[in-house]
N, C-alpha and C positions, 0 to 999 in steps of 0.2 A: 821660254821657247817651246813650241809645241812638240818638236822632235829633236832628239839629241843624237850625237854620234856623227861620224864622218861619212861623207858620200865618197865612194871610190872615184878618182878622177877618170875621165874618159881615156880609153886605151890609145896610146900613141905609138908611132913608129918613128925612130930617129930621122930627122930631116923631112918628115911628112907633115904637111899643114892641113890635111883633110880637105884638099881642094874640091870645091863644089862643082856641080854641073853648071857651066856657064850658059845663059840663054843665048839663042842664036843672035848674031849681029844683024839686026834689021835696021829700018830707017830710024827707029827711036834711039837705038844705041848710038848710031852715027851722029844723030842730031845733038846729043848731049855730050859728045866728045868721048874720050876714053873713060868709061865708067868702071871704076874699080870697086868690086863688091867687098864690103867690109866684113868678111867672114869667108871661109870658115877657119877657125883657129884651133890648133892642137892645144891640149891642156898642159903642155910641158913648160909652164912658166912664161916669163916675158922676155923682152929684149934688153938685157942689161947693157948699160953703156950706150944705148942708141941715142944719138943727138937729134936726129930728125925722124919723126914717126909719121909715115903716110896717114893722111886723114886728120892730122892736126893742122888747123888753119891759123897760121901765125903762132902766137904764144899759146901754150897749153893751158886752157882755162878750166879744165876738169878738176873736181875735188872728190876725194874718196868719201863714200857714205860710211861713216864709222859710228853714227849715233846708235844707241841701244846697248852699248857696252860690248864686252867680249861675247863671242858666239854662244858660249854655254850659259850666259847670264842675261836674263831679260829678253823681251820680245823685240824683234826688229820693228821699227815704226812703219805704219802705213804712210805712203804707198809703196815703200821700198820692199816690203814683204811680199807684194804681189808681182814683183819683177824678179826674174831668176835666170839661171842658165839652162839652155836646152842642150843637154849632153847627148852625143851620139855613141852608140855601142861600138862603132867602128873607129872612134876617135874624133876629137874636135868638139867645139861648142860654138853656139851663138847665144843671143839674148832673146828672151821671150817674156810676154806679159799676160797675166791672167785677166781676161776680159769677161769671163763668166766663171762660176765655180769649177766648171769642168772643161773650159776652153782656153787655150793659150795661143796668142797671136805672135807669129815670128816671120822670118823671111824664108821664102820658098827655096832659095838656092842653098840654104843651110841643110836641107833635108835630102840631098842627093849627092851622089859621087859620080865621077867620070867612069869609074869601073863598073858599077852596078846600077846606075841611074837612081831613081827614087828609092829611098831606103824604106824598109817595112816599119810601120808605126811602133811595133814592140821594141825596136832598137832606139827609140827616142825616150829620153828621161828628163822631165822638167823638175828642176830643183829650185823652189821658190825661196827668196830671201837668202840665197847662198852667200856665205862669207867665211873663208878660212876653215872649211870643213863643217861649219854649222849651217843650219837651214831652218826655215819655218814649216816646210812641208815638201813632199816630193811624190810624184806619181809617174808611172809609165804611160805612154800614149796608147790609146786603143784604136784611134782612127786618124788618118791624115786627110784633111779637107783642103783642097787647093784648086786654083784655076787650071783648066785643061791646057792652056797655051803657056809657052815660055815668054820671056821678055821682061824688061824692067817694070813695065806697068802691071805685070802680074806676079811680081816678086814678093808675094806674101802667102801665108798658109796658116791654117788653124789646126792645132792638135787637140783632139778630144781625148781627155784623160780617162783612165780606167775607172776612177772614182772622183767625185768632186773634192776640192780642197776646202778646208775650213778657214779661208782667207777672203777678205773682202776684195772683189775684183776692182780694177780701174775701169770706169766706164769709157766708152768711145764718145768723142766729142760729137755734138750735133752735126749733121751732114748737109751743109749748104752746097749749092752748085759750085764745083771746084773752079770752073772757069770765071765765074763772076766774083768769087770770094777767095782770091789767092792768099789772103792773110799776109800780104807784104808788110814787112817791118814789125809784125807781131813778135812779142817776146815769148820764147818757148824754152824748154829744157830737154836735153837728151840724157837718158839714163841707160847705161850699158856696161857690160863687162868687156874687157879689151885685152889685146896681146900683152900689154905691159902691166895690167892689173887683172889677171884672170880669176883671182880669188876674192875680189872685192868690187862691189858696184861703184862706179864713178858717175858723177852728174856734172854736166855743163849747164849752168843756169844762165838765164838772160841772153842766150844766143838769139839770132834774129832770122825770121823767115824772109826769103828774098824773092818770093813770087813763083810763078809757074815757069817750068822749063817746057820743052816740047811734050805734047801729050798731057796726061793728067798728073805727071810727077811735079813735085815742088822742090825748090832749092832752099838750103839753110846754111848757116855758117857755124853749126855746132861741131865741136871736135869729136870725131868718131873713128879711131883706127880699127884695124882688123879685130874681129870678135864682136864689134858693135852692131853688126847686122841683126835686124829684128828688134833692136832697142827702141822703146817708145819715145816719140816726140810728144811731150806733154804740154798742154796749155791750161790756163786757168790760174794756177798759183802764181805764175810770174806776172800775169796781167792784172788780176783783180784780187789776189789773195784767196780765191776760192779753192774748192777741191780740184785737184788735177784731173784732166781728162786726156785720153789718147787722141791726138790729132793725126797720127800716122806712125809709120815705122821707118827707121833708117835702113837703107839697103846698100849704101856705099857712098862713094864720092867721085865727082867728075874732075878730070885733070885739065880740061881745055879751058881757055880763057886766062886772064891775068892772075887769078887766084883760084885755088881748088875750092870746091863747094860741095857740101853734102847733098845727097839726093834722098827723098823720102816718097813712099807711097802714101797718099792722104786717106783719111777716114772715109770720104765719100765713095771712093773706089772699093774699099773694104766693105762698107755697109751695103752697097749695091750687090756685091757678091753674096753676102750673107742673106740679104732679103730674097734674092733669087732662089735660094736653097731653103727658104723657110726657117732660117736660124735666127732666133731673136736674142739680142743682147741689149743691155741698157744703152 
């Protein structure tokens, strides 16, 4: 492991879940029903004894990522070492993904609070490959890069780290036109930390893309309870055995319709934002 020792958990207040700033309820939010944002979560453990966990679609198909041995022995395998927790100095966490040595992709609603609005970058701490106090690397954020407007379609953000991490990033998937290529029925996986497993990454493999919802957002049936916001939806490995690529990030789940479904912001939206700002990633 590159770094040893424990990372202090995010500060919490009893009963406080680190509620994010919720985007304004516009036509898009109404169109996809009651959108529940799967973050932000306090770092004070999980929900012991909970029988039904919001964000789990039917049976819980997640598995904990425990490869690589105990945290103090051996290196966490890639790509898991490039996924980590985004801890807030004010308490709470979401999931983030290293998409360049100094850039972390996460959900925008994780980086704000109702009380103070958008939090300063210095209060954000990315802990890569985190598990039970062990980690592969960590950095504070130096800059927050995000869309100017609120709303589900803009619920993503980039943290520029104070220094690059010596970890291979997970590349973004190629960016076809989202409306002509909704990837319906494609096999994907969601990797994220969550309210019942805050100290260990969990992965739902072979979940299924269900096509476009209103606007550019995509639906999926991956299990992703609170804390999962910002978790990458990965393609490649499940489809062709190749290297995983980030197809988008999970931002929550919609409760309208016969079954709950996950909602993600797809890579084409994120790439267009980065390109407009002259930010180049793989």
